[in-house]
FIZAMAR-409897 format. One record per atom (N, C-alpha, C): x, y, z; atom name; residue number from 1; residue in one letter. Coordinates in steps of 0.1 Angstrom, whole numbers, plus 5000, padded with zeros to 4 digits. Example, Ala and Ser with C-alpha at 12.3 -4.5 7.8 and 13.67 -1.06 7.14 Angstrom:
% FIZAMAR-409897
<r <5132, 4943, 5078>, "N", 1, "A">
<r <5123, 4955, 5078>, "CA", 1, "A">
<r <5132, 4967, 5078>, "C", 1, "A">
<r <5128, 4978, 5071>, "N", 2, "S">
<r <5137, 4989, 5071>, "CA", 2, "S">
<r <5129, 5000, 5079>, "C", 2, "S">
This chain:
% FIZAMAR-409897
<r <5652, 3355, 0207>, "N", 1, "M">
<r <5648, 3348, 0219>, "CA", 1, "M">
<r <5659, 3339, 0225>, "C", 1, "M">
<r <5665, 3331, 0216>, "N", 2, "I">
<r <5676, 3322, 0221>, "CA", 2, "I">
<r <5688, 3330, 0225>, "C", 2, "I">
<r <5691, 3340, 0218>, "N", 3, "G">
<r <5702, 3349, 0222>, "CA", 3, "G">
<r <5700, 3355, 0236>, "C", 3, "G">
<r <5688, 3359, 0239>, "N", 4, "R">
<r <5685, 3365, 0252>, "CA", 4, "R">
<r <5686, 3355, 0263>, "C", 4, "R">
<r <5682, 3342, 0260>, "N", 5, "A">
<r <5683, 3332, 0270>, "CA", 5, "A">
<r <5697, 3328, 0273>, "C", 5, "A">
<r <5705, 3328, 0262>, "N", 6, "I">
<r <5720, 3325, 0264>, "CA", 6, "I">
<r <5726, 3336, 0272>, "C", 6, "I">
<r <5723, 3348, 0269>, "N", 7, "G">
<r <5728, 3359, 0276>, "CA", 7, "G">
<r <5725, 3359, 0291>, "C", 7, "G">
<r <5712, 3355, 0294>, "N", 8, "F">
<r <5708, 3353, 0308>, "CA", 8, "F">
<r <5716, 3343, 0315>, "C", 8, "F">
<r <5717, 3331, 0309>, "N", 9, "Y">
<r <5725, 3320, 0316>, "CA", 9, "Y">
<r <5740, 3324, 0317>, "C", 9, "Y">
<r <5745, 3331, 0307>, "N", 10, "T">
<r <5759, 3334, 0307>, "CA", 10, "T">
<r <5762, 3344, 0319>, "C", 10, "T">
<r <5753, 3354, 0321>, "N", 11, "K">
<r <5755, 3363, 0332>, "CA", 11, "K">
<r <5753, 3356, 0345>, "C", 11, "K">
<r <5743, 3347, 0346>, "N", 12, "K">
<r <5739, 3341, 0359>, "CA", 12, "K">
<r <5749, 3330, 0363>, "C", 12, "K">
<r <5755, 3323, 0353>, "N", 13, "Y">
<r <5763, 3312, 0356>, "CA", 13, "Y">
<r <5778, 3313, 0351>, "C", 13, "Y">
<r <5782, 3325, 0348>, "N", 14, "S">
<r <5795, 3327, 0342>, "CA", 14, "S">
<r <5806, 3322, 0352>, "C", 14, "S">
<r <5804, 3324, 0365>, "N", 15, "E">
<r <5814, 3320, 0375>, "CA", 15, "E">
<r <5816, 3305, 0375>, "C", 15, "E">
<r <5805, 3298, 0374>, "N", 16, "I">
<r <5806, 3283, 0374>, "CA", 16, "I">
<r <5812, 3278, 0361>, "C", 16, "I">
<r <5808, 3285, 0350>, "N", 17, "F">
<r <5813, 3281, 0337>, "CA", 17, "F">
<r <5828, 3283, 0336>, "C", 17, "F">
<r <5833, 3294, 0341>, "N", 18, "L">
<r <5848, 3297, 0341>, "CA", 18, "L">
<r <5855, 3287, 0350>, "C", 18, "L">
<r <5849, 3284, 0362>, "N", 19, "Y">
<r <5855, 3275, 0371>, "CA", 19, "Y">
<r <5856, 3261, 0365>, "C", 19, "Y">
<r <5846, 3257, 0358>, "N", 20, "L">
<r <5846, 3244, 0352>, "CA", 20, "L">
<r <5856, 3243, 0341>, "C", 20, "L">
<r <5857, 3254, 0333>, "N", 21, "C">
<r <5868, 3255, 0323>, "CA", 21, "C">
<r <5882, 3254, 0329>, "C", 21, "C">
<r <5883, 3260, 0341>, "N", 22, "L">
<r <5896, 3259, 0348>, "CA", 22, "L">
<r <5899, 3245, 0351>, "C", 22, "L">
<r <5889, 3238, 0357>, "N", 23, "L">
<r <5891, 3224, 0361>, "CA", 23, "L">
<r <5894, 3215, 0349>, "C", 23, "L">
<r <5887, 3217, 0338>, "N", 24, "V">
<r <5890, 3209, 0326>, "CA", 24, "V">
<r <5904, 3212, 0320>, "C", 24, "V">
<r <5908, 3224, 0320>, "N", 25, "L">
<r <5921, 3227, 0315>, "CA", 25, "L">
<r <5932, 3221, 0323>, "C", 25, "L">
<r <5930, 3222, 0337>, "N", 26, "L">
<r <5940, 3216, 0346>, "CA", 26, "L">
<r <5941, 3201, 0344>, "C", 26, "L">
<r <5929, 3195, 0343>, "N", 27, "S">
<r <5928, 3180, 0341>, "CA", 27, "S">
<r <5935, 3176, 0328>, "C", 27, "S">
<r <5933, 3184, 0317>, "N", 28, "L">
<r <5939, 3181, 0304>, "CA", 28, "L">
<r <5954, 3182, 0306>, "C", 28, "L">
<r <5959, 3192, 0313>, "N", 29, "H">
<r <5973, 3194, 0315>, "CA", 29, "H">
<r <5979, 3183, 0323>, "C", 29, "H">
<r <5973, 3179, 0334>, "N", 30, "K">
<r <5978, 3169, 0343>, "CA", 30, "K">
<r <5978, 3155, 0337>, "C", 30, "K">
<r <5967, 3151, 0331>, "N", 31, "F">
<r <5965, 3137, 0327>, "CA", 31, "F">
<r <5969, 3135, 0312>, "C", 31, "F">
<r <5969, 3145, 0304>, "N", 32, "F">
<r <5971, 3143, 0290>, "CA", 32, "F">
<r <5983, 3151, 0284>, "C", 32, "F">
<r <5989, 3159, 0293>, "N", 33, "G">
<r <6001, 3166, 0289>, "CA", 33, "G">
<r <5999, 3178, 0280>, "C", 33, "G">
<r <5986, 3183, 0280>, "N", 34, "F">
<r <5984, 3196, 0273>, "CA", 34, "F">
<r <5991, 3207, 0279>, "C", 34, "F">
<r <5993, 3218, 0272>, "N", 35, "A">
<r <5998, 3230, 0278>, "CA", 35, "A">
<r <5989, 3235, 0289>, "C", 35, "A">
<r <5995, 3241, 0299>, "N", 36, "N">
<r <5988, 3246, 0310>, "CA", 36, "N">
<r <5983, 3260, 0306>, "C", 36, "N">
<r <5970, 3261, 0303>, "N", 37, "L">
<r <5964, 3274, 0299>, "CA", 37, "L">
<r <5955, 3280, 0310>, "C", 37, "L">
<r <5957, 3275, 0322>, "N", 38, "S">
<r <5948, 3279, 0333>, "CA", 38, "S">
<r <5950, 3294, 0336>, "C", 38, "S">
<r <5962, 3299, 0334>, "N", 39, "F">
<r <5966, 3313, 0336>, "CA", 39, "F">
<r <5956, 3322, 0329>, "C", 39, "F">
<r <5952, 3319, 0317>, "N", 40, "F">
<r <5943, 3327, 0309>, "CA", 40, "F">
<r <5929, 3327, 0315>, "C", 40, "F">
<r <5925, 3316, 0319>, "N", 41, "V">
<r <5911, 3315, 0325>, "CA", 41, "V">
<r <5911, 3323, 0338>, "C", 41, "V">
<r <5922, 3321, 0346>, "N", 42, "L">
<r <5923, 3329, 0359>, "CA", 42, "L">
<r <5923, 3344, 0357>, "C", 42, "L">
<r <5928, 3348, 0346>, "N", 43, "L">
<r <5928, 3363, 0343>, "CA", 43, "L">
<r <5916, 3368, 0336>, "C", 43, "L">
<r <5907, 3359, 0331>, "N", 44, "L">
<r <5895, 3364, 0323>, "CA", 44, "L">
<r <5886, 3373, 0331>, "C", 44, "L">
<r <5885, 3371, 0344>, "N", 45, "P">
<r <5876, 3381, 0352>, "CA", 45, "P">
<r <5881, 3395, 0351>, "C", 45, "P">
<r <5893, 3398, 0347>, "N", 46, "L">
<r <5897, 3412, 0346>, "CA", 46, "L">
<r <5889, 3419, 0336>, "C", 46, "L">
<r <5883, 3411, 0327>, "N", 47, "L">
<r <5874, 3417, 0317>, "CA", 47, "L">
<r <5860, 3421, 0323>, "C", 47, "L">
<r <5856, 3415, 0334>, "N", 48, "F">
<r <5843, 3416, 0340>, "CA", 48, "F">
<r <5843, 3424, 0353>, "C", 48, "F">
<r <5854, 3424, 0360>, "N", 49, "V">
<r <5854, 3430, 0373>, "CA", 49, "V">
<r <5863, 3442, 0374>, "C", 49, "V">
<r <5859, 3452, 0380>, "N", 50, "D">
<r <5867, 3464, 0382>, "CA", 50, "D">
<r <5876, 3462, 0394>, "C", 50, "D">
<r <5889, 3461, 0392>, "N", 51, "I">
<r <5898, 3458, 0403>, "CA", 51, "I">
<r <5907, 3470, 0405>, "C", 51, "I">
<r <5908, 3475, 0417>, "N", 52, "K">
<r <5917, 3486, 0420>, "CA", 52, "K">
<r <5931, 3480, 0423>, "C", 52, "K">
<r <5940, 3483, 0414>, "N", 53, "L">
<r <5954, 3478, 0416>, "CA", 53, "L">
<r <5962, 3488, 0424>, "C", 53, "L">
<r <5958, 3501, 0425>, "N", 54, "L">
<r <5965, 3511, 0432>, "CA", 54, "L">
<r <5956, 3514, 0445>, "C", 54, "L">
<r <5960, 3507, 0456>, "N", 55, "D">
<r <5953, 3509, 0468>, "CA", 55, "D">
<r <5964, 3511, 0479>, "C", 55, "D">
<r <5960, 3512, 0491>, "N", 56, "R">
<r <5970, 3514, 0502>, "CA", 56, "R">
<r <5979, 3502, 0504>, "C", 56, "R">
<r <5976, 3490, 0498>, "N", 57, "W">
<r <5984, 3478, 0500>, "CA", 57, "W">
<r <5993, 3476, 0488>, "C", 57, "W">
<r <5993, 3485, 0478>, "N", 58, "A">
<r <6001, 3483, 0466>, "CA", 58, "A">
<r <6016, 3483, 0469>, "C", 58, "A">
<r <6020, 3490, 0480>, "N", 59, "F">
<r <6034, 3490, 0484>, "CA", 59, "F">
<r <6040, 3476, 0487>, "C", 59, "F">
<r <6031, 3467, 0489>, "N", 60, "L">
<r <6036, 3453, 0492>, "CA", 60, "L">
<r <6044, 3447, 0481>, "C", 60, "L">
<r <6041, 3452, 0468>, "N", 61, "W">
<r <6048, 3447, 0457>, "CA", 61, "W">
<r <6063, 3450, 0457>, "C", 61, "W">
<r <6066, 3460, 0465>, "N", 62, "L">
<r <6080, 3464, 0466>, "CA", 62, "L">
<r <6089, 3453, 0473>, "C", 62, "L">
<r <6082, 3444, 0481>, "N", 63, "F">
<r <6089, 3434, 0488>, "CA", 63, "F">
<r <6091, 3421, 0480>, "C", 63, "F">
<r <6086, 3421, 0468>, "N", 64, "Y">
<r <6087, 3409, 0460>, "CA", 64, "Y">
<r <6102, 3406, 0455>, "C", 64, "Y">
<r <6110, 3416, 0453>, "N", 65, "P">
<r <6124, 3413, 0450>, "CA", 65, "P">
<r <6132, 3406, 0461>, "C", 65, "P">
<r <6127, 3406, 0473>, "N", 66, "L">
<r <6133, 3399, 0484>, "CA", 66, "L">
<r <6134, 3384, 0480>, "C", 66, "L">
<r <6126, 3379, 0471>, "N", 67, "L">
<r <6127, 3365, 0467>, "CA", 67, "L">
<r <6141, 3362, 0462>, "C", 67, "L">
<r <6148, 3371, 0456>, "N", 68, "F">
<r <6161, 3369, 0451>, "CA", 68, "F">
<r <6170, 3365, 0463>, "C", 68, "F">
<r <6168, 3372, 0474>, "N", 69, "L">
<r <6177, 3369, 0486>, "CA", 69, "L">
<r <6174, 3355, 0491>, "C", 69, "L">
<r <6162, 3350, 0488>, "N", 70, "L">
<r <6159, 3336, 0493>, "CA", 70, "L">
<r <6164, 3325, 0483>, "C", 70, "L">
<r <6170, 3330, 0472>, "N", 71, "G">
<r <6175, 3320, 0462>, "CA", 71, "G">
<r <6166, 3317, 0451>, "C", 71, "G">
<r <6156, 3324, 0449>, "N", 72, "F">
<r <6147, 3322, 0438>, "CA", 72, "F">
<r <6152, 3329, 0426>, "C", 72, "F">
<r <6152, 3323, 0414>, "N", 73, "G">
<r <6155, 3329, 0402>, "CA", 73, "G">
<r <6144, 3338, 0397>, "C", 73, "G">
<r <6148, 3346, 0387>, "N", 74, "L">
<r <6138, 3356, 0381>, "CA", 74, "L">
<r <6126, 3348, 0375>, "C", 74, "L">
<r <6128, 3338, 0368>, "N", 75, "D">
<r <6116, 3330, 0362>, "CA", 75, "D">
<r <6107, 3324, 0373>, "C", 75, "D">
<r <6113, 3319, 0384>, "N", 76, "E">
<r <6105, 3313, 0394>, "CA", 76, "E">
<r <6098, 3324, 0402>, "C", 76, "E">
<r <6105, 3335, 0404>, "N", 77, "M">
<r <6099, 3346, 0411>, "CA", 77, "M">
<r <6087, 3352, 0404>, "C", 77, "M">
<r <6088, 3354, 0391>, "N", 78, "L">
<r <6077, 3359, 0383>, "CA", 78, "L">
<r <6066, 3349, 0382>, "C", 78, "L">
<r <6069, 3336, 0381>, "N", 79, "N">
<r <6059, 3325, 0381>, "CA", 79, "N">
<r <6051, 3326, 0394>, "C", 79, "N">
<r <6058, 3326, 0405>, "N", 80, "L">
<r <6051, 3326, 0418>, "CA", 80, "L">
<r <6042, 3339, 0419>, "C", 80, "L">
<r <6047, 3350, 0416>, "N", 81, "A">
<r <6040, 3363, 0417>, "CA", 81, "A">
<r <6028, 3364, 0408>, "C", 81, "A">
<r <6030, 3360, 0395>, "N", 82, "L">
<r <6019, 3361, 0385>, "CA", 82, "L">
<r <6008, 3351, 0388>, "C", 82, "L">
<r <6012, 3339, 0392>, "N", 83, "Y">
<r <6001, 3329, 0395>, "CA", 83, "Y">
<r <5994, 3333, 0408>, "C", 83, "Y">
<r <6001, 3338, 0418>, "N", 84, "A">
<r <5994, 3343, 0430>, "CA", 84, "A">
<r <5984, 3354, 0426>, "C", 84, "A">
<r <5988, 3363, 0418>, "N", 85, "F">
<r <5979, 3374, 0414>, "CA", 85, "F">
<r <5967, 3369, 0406>, "C", 85, "F">
<r <5970, 3360, 0396>, "N", 86, "A">
<r <5959, 3355, 0388>, "CA", 86, "A">
<r <5949, 3347, 0396>, "C", 86, "A">
<r <5954, 3339, 0406>, "N", 87, "E">
<r <5945, 3331, 0414>, "CA", 87, "E">
<r <5937, 3340, 0423>, "C", 87, "E">
<r <5943, 3351, 0428>, "N", 88, "E">
<r <5935, 3360, 0437>, "CA", 88, "E">
<r <5925, 3368, 0429>, "C", 88, "E">
<r <5928, 3372, 0417>, "N", 89, "V">
<r <5918, 3378, 0409>, "CA", 89, "V">
<r <5906, 3369, 0407>, "C", 89, "V">
<r <5909, 3357, 0403>, "N", 90, "F">
<r <5898, 3347, 0400>, "CA", 90, "F">
<r <5890, 3344, 0412>, "C", 90, "F">
<r <5897, 3339, 0422>, "N", 91, "F">
<r <5890, 3333, 0434>, "CA", 91, "F">
<r <5885, 3344, 0443>, "C", 91, "F">
<r <5892, 3355, 0446>, "N", 92, "R">
<r <5887, 3365, 0455>, "CA", 92, "R">
<r <5878, 3376, 0448>, "C", 92, "R">
<r <5885, 3383, 0438>, "N", 93, "A">
<r <5878, 3394, 0432>, "CA", 93, "A">
<r <5866, 3390, 0424>, "C", 93, "A">
<r <5866, 3378, 0418>, "N", 94, "Y">
<r <5856, 3373, 0409>, "CA", 94, "Y">
<r <5846, 3364, 0417>, "C", 94, "Y">
<r <5851, 3353, 0422>, "N", 95, "L">
<r <5841, 3343, 0428>, "CA", 95, "L">
<r <5836, 3348, 0441>, "C", 95, "L">
<r <5843, 3355, 0449>, "N", 96, "M">
<r <5838, 3360, 0462>, "CA", 96, "M">
<r <5827, 3370, 0461>, "C", 96, "M">
<r <5825, 3375, 0449>, "N", 97, "R">
<r <5814, 3385, 0447>, "CA", 97, "R">
<r <5801, 3377, 0449>, "C", 97, "R">
<r <5801, 3364, 0446>, "N", 98, "K">
<r <5788, 3357, 0446>, "CA", 98, "K">
<r <5788, 3346, 0456>, "C", 98, "K">
<r <5800, 3340, 0460>, "N", 99, "Y">
<r <5800, 3329, 0469>, "CA", 99, "Y">
<r <5807, 3333, 0482>, "C", 99, "Y">
<r <5805, 3325, 0492>, "N", 100, "S">
<r <5811, 3327, 0505>, "CA", 100, "S">
<r <5826, 3323, 0505>, "C", 100, "S">
<r <5833, 3329, 0515>, "N", 101, "N">
<r <5848, 3325, 0516>, "CA", 101, "N">
<r <5850, 3311, 0518>, "C", 101, "N">
<r <5841, 3304, 0526>, "N", 102, "L">
<r <5842, 3290, 0528>, "CA", 102, "L">
<r <5841, 3282, 0515>, "C", 102, "L">
<r <5831, 3285, 0507>, "N", 103, "L">
<r <5829, 3278, 0494>, "CA", 103, "L">
<r <5840, 3281, 0484>, "C", 103, "L">
<r <5844, 3293, 0484>, "N", 104, "V">
<r <5855, 3297, 0475>, "CA", 104, "V">
<r <5868, 3290, 0479>, "C", 104, "V">
<r <5870, 3288, 0492>, "N", 105, "S">
<r <5882, 3281, 0496>, "CA", 105, "S">
<r <5882, 3267, 0493>, "C", 105, "S">
<r <5870, 3261, 0493>, "N", 106, "L">
<r <5869, 3247, 0489>, "CA", 106, "L">
<r <5872, 3246, 0474>, "C", 106, "L">
<r <5866, 3256, 0466>, "N", 107, "M">
<r <5868, 3256, 0452>, "CA", 107, "M">
<r <5883, 3259, 0449>, "C", 107, "M">
<r <5890, 3266, 0457>, "N", 108, "F">
<r <5904, 3269, 0456>, "CA", 108, "F">
<r <5913, 3256, 0458>, "C", 108, "F">
<r <5909, 3248, 0467>, "N", 109, "A">
<r <5917, 3236, 0470>, "CA", 109, "A">
<r <5916, 3225, 0459>, "C", 109, "A">
<r <5904, 3224, 0452>, "N", 110, "L">
<r <5902, 3214, 0442>, "CA", 110, "L">
<r <5912, 3215, 0430>, "C", 110, "L">
<r <5914, 3226, 0424>, "N", 111, "P">
<r <5924, 3227, 0413>, "CA", 111, "P">
<r <5938, 3223, 0418>, "C", 111, "P">
<r <5942, 3227, 0430>, "N", 112, "H">
<r <5955, 3223, 0436>, "CA", 112, "H">
<r <5956, 3208, 0437>, "C", 112, "H">
<r <5945, 3202, 0441>, "N", 113, "F">
<r <5945, 3187, 0443>, "CA", 113, "F">
<r <5946, 3180, 0429>, "C", 113, "F">
<r <5939, 3186, 0419>, "N", 114, "I">
<r <5940, 3180, 0406>, "CA", 114, "I">
<r <5954, 3180, 0401>, "C", 114, "I">
<r <5961, 3191, 0403>, "N", 115, "L">
<r <5975, 3193, 0399>, "CA", 115, "L">
<r <5985, 3184, 0406>, "C", 115, "L">
<r <5984, 3184, 0420>, "N", 116, "Y">
<r <5994, 3178, 0428>, "CA", 116, "Y">
<r <5991, 3165, 0434>, "C", 116, "Y">
<r <5978, 3162, 0436>, "N", 117, "Q">
<r <5973, 3150, 0441>, "CA", 117, "Q">
<r <5980, 3145, 0454>, "C", 117, "Q">
<r <5981, 3154, 0464>, "N", 118, "N">
<r <5986, 3150, 0477>, "CA", 118, "N">
<r <5979, 3158, 0488>, "C", 118, "N">
<r <5982, 3154, 0500>, "N", 119, "L">
<r <5975, 3160, 0512>, "CA", 119, "L">
<r <5978, 3175, 0512>, "C", 119, "L">
<r <5991, 3179, 0510>, "N", 120, "Q">
<r <5994, 3194, 0510>, "CA", 120, "Q">
<r <5985, 3202, 0501>, "C", 120, "Q">
<r <5982, 3196, 0490>, "N", 121, "S">
<r <5973, 3204, 0480>, "CA", 121, "S">
<r <5959, 3206, 0486>, "C", 121, "S">
<r <5954, 3197, 0494>, "N", 122, "L">
<r <5941, 3199, 0500>, "CA", 122, "L">
<r <5942, 3209, 0512>, "C", 122, "L">
<r <5954, 3210, 0518>, "N", 123, "L">
<r <5956, 3219, 0529>, "CA", 123, "L">
<r <5956, 3234, 0524>, "C", 123, "L">
<r <5956, 3236, 0511>, "N", 124, "T">
<r <5956, 3250, 0506>, "CA", 124, "T">
<r <5942, 3256, 0510>, "C", 124, "T">
<r <5933, 3248, 0514>, "N", 125, "F">
<r <5920, 3253, 0519>, "CA", 125, "F">
<r <5922, 3263, 0530>, "C", 125, "F">
<r <5931, 3260, 0539>, "N", 126, "F">
<r <5933, 3269, 0551>, "CA", 126, "F">
<r <5939, 3282, 0548>, "C", 126, "F">
<r <5950, 3283, 0541>, "N", 127, "P">
<r <5955, 3296, 0537>, "CA", 127, "P">
<r <5945, 3304, 0529>, "C", 127, "P">
<r <5937, 3296, 0521>, "N", 128, "S">
<r <5927, 3303, 0512>, "CA", 128, "S">
<r <5917, 3310, 0521>, "C", 128, "S">
<r <5913, 3304, 0532>, "N", 129, "L">
<r <5904, 3311, 0541>, "CA", 129, "L">
<r <5910, 3325, 0546>, "C", 129, "L">
<r <5923, 3324, 0549>, "N", 130, "L">
<r <5930, 3337, 0553>, "CA", 130, "L">
<r <5930, 3347, 0542>, "C", 130, "L">
<r <5933, 3342, 0530>, "N", 131, "F">
<r <5934, 3352, 0518>, "CA", 131, "F">
<r <5920, 3358, 0516>, "C", 131, "F">
<r <5909, 3349, 0517>, "N", 132, "G">
<r <5896, 3354, 0515>, "CA", 132, "G">
<r <5892, 3364, 0526>, "C", 132, "G">
<r <5896, 3361, 0539>, "N", 133, "Y">
<r <5893, 3370, 0550>, "CA", 133, "Y">
<r <5899, 3384, 0547>, "C", 133, "Y">
<r <5912, 3383, 0544>, "N", 134, "A">
<r <5920, 3396, 0541>, "CA", 134, "A">
<r <5913, 3404, 0530>, "C", 134, "A">
<r <5909, 3396, 0519>, "N", 135, "Y">
<r <5902, 3403, 0508>, "CA", 135, "Y">
<r <5889, 3409, 0512>, "C", 135, "Y">
<r <5881, 3402, 0520>, "N", 136, "S">
<r <5868, 3407, 0524>, "CA", 136, "S">
<r <5869, 3419, 0533>, "C", 136, "S">
<r <5879, 3419, 0541>, "N", 137, "K">
<r <5881, 3430, 0551>, "CA", 137, "K">
<r <5887, 3443, 0544>, "C", 137, "K">
<r <5895, 3441, 0534>, "N", 138, "T">
<r <5902, 3452, 0528>, "CA", 138, "T">
<r <5898, 3455, 0514>, "C", 138, "T">
<r <5892, 3445, 0507>, "N", 139, "G">
<r <5889, 3447, 0493>, "CA", 139, "G">
<r <5901, 3448, 0484>, "C", 139, "G">
<r <5912, 3444, 0489>, "N", 140, "S">
<r <5925, 3446, 0482>, "CA", 140, "S">
<r <5930, 3433, 0476>, "C", 140, "S">
<r <5931, 3433, 0463>, "N", 141, "V">
<r <5938, 3421, 0456>, "CA", 141, "V">
<r <5953, 3421, 0460>, "C", 141, "V">
<r <5958, 3433, 0462>, "N", 142, "N">
<r <5973, 3434, 0465>, "CA", 142, "N">
<r <5976, 3427, 0478>, "C", 142, "N">
<r <5968, 3429, 0488>, "N", 143, "L">
<r <5971, 3422, 0501>, "CA", 143, "L">
<r <5969, 3407, 0500>, "C", 143, "L">
<r <5958, 3403, 0494>, "N", 144, "A">
<r <5956, 3389, 0492>, "CA", 144, "A">
<r <5967, 3382, 0484>, "C", 144, "A">
<r <5971, 3389, 0473>, "N", 145, "T">
<r <5982, 3384, 0465>, "CA", 145, "T">
<r <5995, 3383, 0472>, "C", 145, "T">
<r <5998, 3393, 0480>, "N", 146, "S">
<r <6010, 3392, 0488>, "CA", 146, "S">
<r <6010, 3381, 0498>, "C", 146, "S">
<r <5999, 3379, 0505>, "N", 147, "L">
<r <5998, 3368, 0514>, "CA", 147, "L">
<r <5999, 3355, 0507>, "C", 147, "L">
<r <5993, 3354, 0496>, "N", 148, "H">
<r <5993, 3342, 0487>, "CA", 148, "H">
<r <6008, 3339, 0483>, "C", 148, "H">
<r <6014, 3349, 0478>, "N", 149, "L">
<r <6028, 3347, 0473>, "CA", 149, "L">
<r <6037, 3342, 0485>, "C", 149, "L">
<r <6036, 3348, 0496>, "N", 150, "W">
<r <6045, 3344, 0507>, "CA", 150, "W">
<r <6041, 3331, 0513>, "C", 150, "W">
<r <6029, 3327, 0512>, "N", 151, "A">
<r <6025, 3313, 0516>, "CA", 151, "A">
<r <6031, 3303, 0506>, "C", 151, "A">
<r <6031, 3307, 0493>, "N", 152, "N">
<r <6038, 3298, 0483>, "CA", 152, "N">
<r <6053, 3297, 0485>, "C", 152, "N">
<r <6059, 3308, 0489>, "N", 153, "V">
<r <6073, 3308, 0491>, "CA", 153, "V">
<r <6076, 3299, 0503>, "C", 153, "V">
<r <6069, 3301, 0514>, "N", 154, "I">
<r <6071, 3292, 0526>, "CA", 154, "I">
<r <6069, 3277, 0522>, "C", 154, "I">
<r <6059, 3275, 0514>, "N", 155, "A">
<r <6056, 3261, 0510>, "CA", 155, "A">
<r <6068, 3256, 0502>, "C", 155, "A">
<r <6073, 3264, 0493>, "N", 156, "R">
<r <6084, 3260, 0484>, "CA", 156, "R">
<r <6097, 3257, 0493>, "C", 156, "R">
<r <6099, 3265, 0503>, "N", 157, "I">
<r <6111, 3264, 0511>, "CA", 157, "I">
<r <6111, 3251, 0519>, "C", 157, "I">
<r <6099, 3248, 0525>, "N", 158, "F">
<r <6098, 3237, 0534>, "CA", 158, "F">
<r <6093, 3223, 0528>, "C", 158, "F">
<r <6088, 3224, 0515>, "N", 159, "Y">
<r <6084, 3211, 0509>, "CA", 159, "Y">
<r <6092, 3209, 0497>, "C", 159, "Y">
């Protein structure tokens, strides 16, 4: 009986639980110097959601090496690309199954604010709306990831 109840709540509230885990891990990292393990929480939905990585937008990954021309090193390029992918898997492919683009964009801005605590981090709400719109229209994590990556590149260049 208890196992069935736990299973019900886990299925029904898994999105909120994982989101709260993400916020706790980021807070521990920011305020107490713990290792940043948020990447693993962001990728956990890959276990629950069927994501098509080979779609008509997959060719966009071919443009990622252009980051070398902009002066990004391999480690920074991989960091930008992998975090953009992980965030899009979590926020678009996972959370947007249940919540609206507006709510997910608010949820997207909060972890950025926890990490950076400035106005620019709250402004991530607006590109998040674009990423969510692109995902809802195409169903493509590749397109949303590419948009996210290039938004991060522009932010890095100008800030």
